[in-house]
DRENPA-3360 file (N, C-alpha, C; in nm, 2 decimals, always signed):
BEGIN
1 = MKPEAGVV = +0.08/-0.12/+0.00/+0.00/+0.00/+0.00/+0.09/+0.12/+0.00 ~ +0.03/+0.23/-0.04/+0.11/+0.36/-0.04/+0.13/+0.40/+0.11 ~ +0.23/+0.48/+0.13/+0.26/+0.52/+0.27/+0.15/+0.58/+0.35 ~ +0.06/+0.65/+0.29/-0.05/+0.72/+0.37/-0.16/+0.62/+0.41 ~ -0.16/+0.49/+0.36/-0.25/+0.39/+0.40/-0.20/+0.31/+0.51 ~ -0.28/+0.23/+0.57/-0.23/+0.15/+0.68/-0.31/+0.02/+0.69 ~ -0.24/-0.08/+0.75/-0.30/-0.21/+0.78/-0.27/-0.22/+0.93 ~ -0.37/-0.23/+1.01/-0.36/-0.25/+1.15/-0.36/-0.40/+1.18;
9 = SAPVARGL = -0.24/-0.45/+1.22/-0.23/-0.59/+1.24/-0.11/-0.62/+1.33 ~ -0.12/-0.72/+1.41/-0.01/-0.76/+1.49/+0.06/-0.88/+1.42 ~ +0.19/-0.90/+1.45/+0.27/-1.01/+1.39/+0.20/-1.14/+1.43 ~ +0.21/-1.24/+1.34/+0.16/-1.37/+1.37/+0.25/-1.44/+1.47 ~ +0.19/-1.49/+1.58/+0.27/-1.56/+1.68/+0.35/-1.68/+1.63 ~ +0.46/-1.70/+1.68/+0.55/-1.81/+1.63/+0.47/-1.94/+1.65 ~ +0.48/-2.03/+1.55/+0.42/-2.16/+1.55/+0.28/-2.16/+1.49 ~ +0.22/-2.04/+1.47/+0.09/-2.03/+1.41/+0.10/-2.00/+1.26;
17 = AAAARLEN = +0.01/-2.07/+1.19/+0.01/-2.05/+1.04/-0.05/-1.91/+1.01 ~ -0.01/-1.85/+0.90/-0.07/-1.73/+0.85/-0.19/-1.77/+0.77 ~ -0.30/-1.71/+0.79/-0.42/-1.73/+0.70/-0.40/-1.67/+0.57 ~ -0.33/-1.55/+0.57/-0.30/-1.48/+0.44/-0.17/-1.41/+0.46 ~ -0.09/-1.41/+0.35/+0.04/-1.34/+0.35/+0.07/-1.28/+0.22 ~ +0.11/-1.15/+0.22/+0.15/-1.08/+0.10/+0.30/-1.07/+0.11 ~ +0.37/-1.10/+0.00/+0.52/-1.10/+0.00/+0.56/-1.01/-0.12 ~ +0.61/-0.89/-0.08/+0.66/-0.80/-0.18/+0.57/-0.77/-0.30;
25 = VFKVYETA = +0.44/-0.75/-0.27/+0.34/-0.74/-0.37/+0.34/-0.60/-0.43 ~ +0.34/-0.59/-0.56/+0.34/-0.47/-0.64/+0.22/-0.48/-0.74 ~ +0.14/-0.38/-0.75/+0.03/-0.39/-0.85/+0.02/-0.26/-0.92 ~ +0.02/-0.27/-1.06/+0.01/-0.15/-1.14/-0.10/-0.18/-1.24 ~ -0.18/-0.08/-1.27/-0.29/-0.08/-1.37/-0.24/+0.01/-1.48 ~ -0.24/-0.04/-1.60/-0.20/+0.04/-1.72/-0.31/+0.05/-1.82 ~ -0.33/+0.17/-1.87/-0.42/+0.19/-1.99/-0.34/+0.27/-2.09 ~ -0.40/+0.29/-2.20/-0.33/+0.37/-2.31/-0.30/+0.51/-2.26;
33 = AARVVALE = -0.38/+0.56/-2.17/-0.36/+0.70/-2.12/-0.28/+0.72/-1.99 ~ -0.27/+0.61/-1.91/-0.21/+0.63/-1.78/-0.15/+0.50/-1.72 ~ -0.06/+0.52/-1.63/-0.01/+0.40/-1.55/-0.03/+0.44/-1.41 ~ -0.11/+0.36/-1.34/-0.14/+0.38/-1.20/-0.08/+0.27/-1.11 ~ +0.00/+0.31/-1.02/+0.06/+0.22/-0.92/-0.04/+0.21/-0.80 ~ -0.10/+0.10/-0.79/-0.20/+0.08/-0.68/-0.14/+0.03/-0.55 ~ -0.03/-0.06/-0.56/+0.04/-0.11/-0.44/+0.19/-0.10/-0.47 ~ +0.26/-0.06/-0.38/+0.41/-0.05/-0.40/+0.48/-0.14/-0.30;
41 = RTSWEIGV = +0.52/-0.26/-0.35/+0.61/-0.35/-0.27/+0.56/-0.36/-0.12 ~ +0.45/-0.42/-0.10/+0.40/-0.43/+0.04/+0.41/-0.58/+0.08 ~ +0.44/-0.60/+0.21/+0.45/-0.73/+0.27/+0.39/-0.73/+0.41 ~ +0.30/-0.82/+0.43/+0.24/-0.84/+0.57/+0.17/-0.97/+0.57 ~ +0.13/-1.01/+0.69/+0.05/-1.13/+0.70/-0.06/-1.12/+0.81 ~ -0.16/-1.20/+0.79/-0.28/-1.21/+0.88/-0.28/-1.35/+0.94 ~ -0.28/-1.36/+1.07/-0.28/-1.49/+1.14/-0.42/-1.55/+1.14 ~ -0.42/-1.68/+1.16/-0.55/-1.75/+1.17/-0.62/-1.70/+1.29;
49 = GEAIALMG = -0.75/-1.66/+1.27/-0.83/-1.60/+1.37/-0.81/-1.46/+1.40 ~ -0.71/-1.39/+1.34/-0.68/-1.25/+1.36/-0.77/-1.16/+1.28 ~ -0.81/-1.05/+1.34/-0.89/-0.95/+1.28/-0.80/-0.83/+1.24 ~ -0.83/-0.78/+1.13/-0.75/-0.66/+1.08/-0.84/-0.55/+1.03 ~ -0.79/-0.43/+1.02/-0.87/-0.32/+0.95/-0.78/-0.26/+0.85 ~ -0.84/-0.25/+0.73/-0.77/-0.18/+0.62/-0.82/-0.03/+0.62 ~ -0.73/+0.06/+0.64/-0.77/+0.20/+0.66/-0.68/+0.29/+0.57 ~ -0.74/+0.39/+0.52/-0.67/+0.49/+0.44/-0.76/+0.57/+0.35;
57 = PSGCGKTT = -0.71/+0.67/+0.29/-0.79/+0.76/+0.20/-0.83/+0.69/+0.07 ~ -0.92/+0.75/+0.01/-0.96/+0.70/-0.12/-0.85/+0.69/-0.22 ~ -0.84/+0.57/-0.29/-0.73/+0.56/-0.38/-0.60/+0.50/-0.33 ~ -0.60/+0.46/-0.20/-0.47/+0.42/-0.15/-0.44/+0.27/-0.17 ~ -0.54/+0.19/-0.21/-0.51/+0.05/-0.24/-0.59/-0.05/-0.16 ~ -0.69/+0.00/-0.08/-0.76/-0.10/+0.01/-0.84/-0.20/-0.08 ~ -0.91/-0.16/-0.18/-0.99/-0.25/-0.26/-0.90/-0.33/-0.34 ~ -0.79/-0.28/-0.39/-0.69/-0.36/-0.46/-0.64/-0.48/-0.37;
65 = VLNLLGGV = -0.61/-0.45/-0.25/-0.57/-0.56/-0.16/-0.68/-0.67/-0.15 ~ -0.80/-0.63/-0.13/-0.91/-0.72/-0.11/-0.93/-0.80/-0.24 ~ -0.92/-0.74/-0.36/-0.93/-0.81/-0.49/-0.82/-0.91/-0.50 ~ -0.70/-0.87/-0.46/-0.58/-0.96/-0.47/-0.60/-1.08/-0.38 ~ -0.64/-1.06/-0.25/-0.66/-1.16/-0.16/-0.77/-1.26/-0.20 ~ -0.87/-1.21/-0.26/-0.99/-1.29/-0.31/-0.96/-1.36/-0.44 ~ -0.85/-1.33/-0.50/-0.82/-1.39/-0.63/-0.89/-1.33/-0.75 ~ -0.95/-1.21/-0.73/-1.02/-1.14/-0.84/-0.92/-1.08/-0.93;
73 = DRPSSGAI = -0.81/-1.04/-0.88/-0.70/-0.98/-0.96/-0.57/-1.04/-0.92 ~ -0.47/-1.03/-1.01/-0.34/-1.08/-0.99/-0.24/-0.96/-0.97 ~ -0.14/-0.98/-0.88/-0.04/-0.88/-0.87/+0.05/-0.87/-0.99 ~ +0.11/-0.75/-1.01/+0.21/-0.74/-1.12/+0.34/-0.81/-1.08 ~ +0.37/-0.82/-0.95/+0.48/-0.90/-0.91/+0.45/-0.93/-0.76 ~ +0.52/-1.03/-0.71/+0.51/-1.07/-0.57/+0.42/-1.19/-0.55 ~ +0.41/-1.24/-0.43/+0.33/-1.36/-0.40/+0.22/-1.33/-0.30 ~ +0.11/-1.39/-0.31/+0.00/-1.38/-0.22/-0.05/-1.52/-0.18;
81 = WVDGANVA = -0.04/-1.55/-0.05/-0.07/-1.68/+0.00/-0.20/-1.67/+0.08 ~ -0.29/-1.76/+0.05/-0.42/-1.77/+0.13/-0.44/-1.91/+0.16 ~ -0.44/-1.95/+0.29/-0.45/-2.08/+0.34/-0.35/-2.18/+0.27 ~ -0.23/-2.13/+0.26/-0.12/-2.21/+0.20/-0.11/-2.22/+0.05 ~ -0.21/-2.16/-0.02/-0.20/-2.16/-0.17/-0.16/-2.03/-0.22 ~ -0.08/-2.02/-0.32/-0.04/-1.90/-0.38/-0.14/-1.86/-0.48 ~ -0.23/-1.77/-0.44/-0.34/-1.73/-0.53/-0.30/-1.64/-0.64 ~ -0.18/-1.59/-0.63/-0.12/-1.50/-0.74/-0.09/-1.58/-0.86;
89 = RR = -0.08/-1.71/-0.86/-0.05/-1.79/-0.97/-0.17/-1.86/-1.03 ~ -0.29/-1.84/-0.98/-0.41/-1.91/-1.04/-0.45/-1.85/-1.16;
% end
């Protein structure tokens, strides 16, 4: 996410699996008229049973993160793991 956005999350405790993990994820949308960087090299994880909040101003990448985690979209680079599966490669 861009610096003005935030993910409120605590680190996953040792020994617990991550329910979701983003590793160095970068997402850019390109059209003939413009190139929009939606996420800039972001990495974080959500533990099993952990609740998080995606917060930030309009256009900071919140919906992009949800689309990537849900497999609706693919990252331009990086890996996205959900329940042990790399959804970025589907």
